[in-house]
N, C-alpha and C positions, 0 to 999 in steps of 0.2 A: 071875738075879733081877740089875736092873740098878738099880744106889742111885749116890744125887747129892747131893752138900753144896752151900747154899748159902750165900757167905759175903755180908754186906753191913752196912750201917750204919741202926741205926731211923729211920724216915720211907724209907723206897727202896722198900717194898715185898718184903721178903726171905722172910715169911713167905707171903704171897699168891701170892709166884710158885713156893713146892712146892705150894704148894696146887692151885694153874691145870697144875701137870705129874703132880697125880696126878687131876685133872678130866680132864684128854685124854687120859690113863692106860683110866679108865673110860669114856670117849667110844668106845675102841677096843677097849673089851668086858675090857680086862686091870682085874691088880687094881693097887691102888698103894694106897701110907699117905705122910701129908705131914705134921709135926711140925715144932716149934720149939723153940729152946734160945738164950735168952737169960736174961743178970744185970738190971742196971737196965735198966726200960721205958723211955727216954726216946730223944729223940731225937739220932740221931747216935752213939751207944753201937752196939759189934759185936754184929750177930745174926747167928744162924747158923739155917740152918732145913733138911729132910732130906725129900729123896722117895725111894721104893722103888716100882719097877716092875715085876711079875711077871706071867708068864700063868697062876700057881698064888696059894692063899691066900697070904699074908705072915705069919706069927706071929712073927716079931724085933718086938721095940718099943724097943729103945736107938737109943741115936745112932749115927749110921754112923761108922765109925772105919774105914774101908779103901773110901773111894770108886772107884765107878768112872768119876767126871765129877763136875768140878768148876766153880763159879759165881761168880765172883766178881765185887761190883755194884759194890764201891770198891777201888780202888786202894795207897787209900792206909793201909789194912789190914796189909800188906805189912812195916810197921815197928815191928808192936806184936804180929802175930802171924802161926804157921804155919799158911797155911792150903793148903799142900800136905800138910799130916802127914797120913800112911796111905794117899794115892794109890797108885792099882795101877799098876806099870810100863806097861799098856797104856793108860791111860786116859785120860781127854777134860779139856783146860783151856778155858773160857771166860771172858777178860775183858773188864773195861768199859772198856776207853781207847783212844786211838788212837795210843799210845807201844807200842812193843812192849815184849817181856817184857825182853830184855836192857835197853833206855832205864829201867826201871822197876826194874833191878839185879835180875832174880828170873830172869835168863838162865838159870845154871845147874840152878835145880830144874825146869825142861820140858825139857833139851833131850836128857834120855835116852827121852824120849816118843817112841813113833810117829807119823811124820810124818803129816799132815791130823787130829792129833789133839789141836793147841793152837791158839788163836785169838784175837784181841783183837778189838772191833767197838766202835765208838765210840756205846755204846748210850743216855749218859745227851744227846748233842748230838743223836741221833733220836730221842728221845724228845719231848726242846723244838720239833724240828722238826716234828712230827708230832702232839705232842700241846699242846707250849704248856709244858708241865712239867716237871722231870728227875727222871724215873723212869723208871729202867733195867728193868723189872722184864719185863715184858710183850717189851720188846725182846729181851733176852736169852733168853728162850724159845724167841722167834722162830731164835733163833743156834743155841740146843741142839738142837732138831730138826733143823737143818739138816744139825750138826755129827756128834752122835751118832747119829742115825737109827734113835732109837727110838720116836718119836714122829712122826705125819704133822703138815707144817705148817697144813691143816683141821682135825684134831680140836685144836690150838695156839689156833686163830683161834675153835670154839665153845667148849674152855674159858673165852675171855676175856670171848664173848658172856653168857654163863654167870653170870660175876661185873659186868660193866660194860656197861653199854648206852647208844645215842643217840652221841654224837658221842665220846664219853670211848672207848667200845667200837671204834667204828669209828677212831679215831685209834690205840687201842691196837694196832687187827689192824693197821694198814701200817706201824707203826714194826716190830710183827714180823717182819711181809714181808719188809722191808728190810734186817734185820739177816739172815732165813734167805738170801736174794738175796747180800750181800755173801759169806758165807761159802760160798756155793754158787759163788759166782766164784770163790772163792781155794783152790778145787782139793780139794773132797770128792769121794768119788766117786761121781759119780749114780747109778751103775747099782743100787747099793741101796736107792735116796733110796724112805720110803714118802712116798707120793702124796696 
């Protein structure tokens, strides 16, 4: 089972990101589960969502305390939350930022992770370029597909189109592919890549 925890703020599509990951897994014939956890339901409040992917039935229902991957949609959370809590020693981290982990003051939290398991992508800027809106969620799903090799980018594209149509869907797909390409160019082992 591969477990992902997504951190962000209300209004950034954190819950939708987990849902789209699960849809992409279903498209590939796998089992998946997605669910959110949040306190006050207001824009800007911290939000966490979870996604489990497995080849067999998933019976767990509790929050993910030891994720295989963490997606961080908003680096301003570093000052108030330990988003890295419970991350497995061979886990993955994908960060929405054009700054490095060191520049953001969290280099120590990721330095023990394996090479090619930590990436930062300027997802908000990519979203603005491709969609005209600062919505990093779909962008980061493309990055997740490239980084983790858990899902094919084509499955992510189909999942996006299941939720968004027209220009919004196409913009999200273009943005997701831009992040996928950035991570592939930065050293993910292409031999294990899902097509």
